[in-house]
N, C-alpha and C positions, 0 to 999 in steps of 0.2 A: 504493500499500500504506499509506503514512504517513497518508494521509487517512482510510482505513478504521479504523486503529488510533486515530487522533485522535478520530474520531467516537465510537467506543466508550469511549475513555477520558473524553472531555468530557461524556458522559451523567451522570457522577458529580457534577459541580458543583450541578446542581439539588437533588439529594438532600442533598448535603453542605451547601450554603448554607442550605437550609431548617432542617437540624438545627442548624447554627451560629446562625442567626437565633433559634430557640426556646431554645437553651441559654445563649446570651451576652445576649440582648436584655431581660434582666429590668428594667433601669432606665429604658427608654424605651418609648414605645408601640411595639407590635409592628409589624414590616414585613409588610404583606399578602402572602399566599402568591402572588398574582399578580404583584406586584412582584419577588419572589424568582425566579419563573419567568422573568419578562422579563429580568432580570439574567443569569441562567444561559443563557438562549437567546442573549442578545446577546454574552456572553463567548464562547460556543461558536462563533457566526458569526464574531466577530473572530479567534479562534484559527485556524478553518479558512481564513479569508481571508488572514490573515498567513502561514500555513503555505504556502498555494498560491502567494502572491507571492513568498515567500522561496525556495521550491523552483524557481520559475522563474528568479529572479535568480541562483541557485546553479548552474543548468543552463547558463547563458551561458558561463561560463569553460571547462568541458570541451568544450562544443560549438565554441567558437572555436578552442581548442587541437587539436581533432580536424580541423577544416577546414584549418587552417594546416599540420599535420604529416601529414595523411592517415592518421593512426592515433591510437588512445586514448592519452592521457598520464595515468598514474596520479596524478602530482602535481597536475595541473589537476583531476582528480576530488576530490582531498582539499581543494583550495583552493575548489572549488564547494560542498563540504559546509560548510567553514568560513564562507563568505559567507552561505549560507542559515542556519546556526544563529545567527550574529551578528545578522543582519537580523531574524530571527524573535524572538529574545530581546529586542532592543532595542524594536521596535515593540510587541510584546506588553506588556512591562514599562511602556511609556509609555501605552498605550491602555486596558488593562483597569481600572486603578484609577479612570480617568474615567468608566467605566460604572457605578462604584458611586453616583454621583449620582442614578441612578434611584430609590434607596432614600430620597431626601430627602422629608420630609413636613413639613407645616405648621411647627411650631416646632423641628424637629430637623434640623440642617444636616448635609450629607454632608461627609466628611473624606477627600479623595483622598490626602492626605498620610499619614494613618494607614493607609490601604488599601495604599498603595505600600510603606511600611515594613514592614508586616507580610507582604505578598507576597514582598517581597525576603528576609526572614529565613527563609522556608520554601523558596522556589524556587531559592535560590542554590546549594543542594546539588545539585540536578538539573543546574544549569549546571557544576558541578564534574565530575560524571559525563560530561557531554557533552564537556568539555575532555579528560578521559581518553581517551574514545573517539576524539576528533580526533587526539590524539597517537599512538594505536595505529594509527589509520587512515593518518596521514602516514608513520609508520615502515614500515608495510607497502607504502605507495606508493613510498618510497625503495628499498626492497628489490625490489620488482616492476619499477621503472624500470631497476635494475642488471641483473636477471636475470629473464626471463619465467618466471612461475610460483612465484617464491620468496616472494612477499609477499601472495598472494591471500587466504589464511586471516587474516592480521592485519587486512587491509583490510576483510574481511567482518565480523570481531569488532568493529573499530573503528566501522564504519558502523552496525552493529546497535546497539551501545552508544550511539552519538550520537543515532541516531533515537529510541531508547527514552527516553533521558535528556530529549531535547527534548519528547516527548510528555508525560512526567512534569512537566516545567517548565511547560507549557501549562496542565495541570490544576491544579498547585499554585499558580500565579499566579492563576487565577480563583477558586479556593476561599479562598485566604487573603487575597486582596484584600478579598473580602466580609467575612471574619472580622474583619479590621482595621477595616473600616467600621463594622460592627455594635458592635464594642468601643468605638470612638470615640463612638458615639451613646450608649452606656451612661454613659461617663464624662462626657459633655457635659450630662447631666441630673441630676446629683447635687446 
């Protein structure tokens, strides 16, 4: 389910990155539309691959707990969500700004530092939402572990908030990394 939502959400970076390029790129030669499309496609592929690997890594803890105890452990599920979210955020935040180097041309150099800084300024708020979702999920898991049926709704609400926030993080990271790169191109040619 997360992959489907992520695919739909990550279709936006192409249009947004092109709009950012046209609006901000006044001081440097324009980035060709094909390069913008290549960046958006690569950022989408990176986000999908990262989400898949993070989900796999996050599923290992609940699976191991289930095999050891013979029944599901709600705290292991919350831990799996935490592992997946942290891994996804770390890898994507490190990888996506490196993809902005695709926009480098002739005399205009790419600035991954500006891309990373701008992406962080925008995407950190989505990570705050993910942290809130994780706290609610964990609180529900603690209640569910104490008494069956008492923490299912908070667990669902927390997991939903966490997944939506991480999908938002993925999109914001891609779009604002590109915006930071384009803004740095403009500043470099004054």
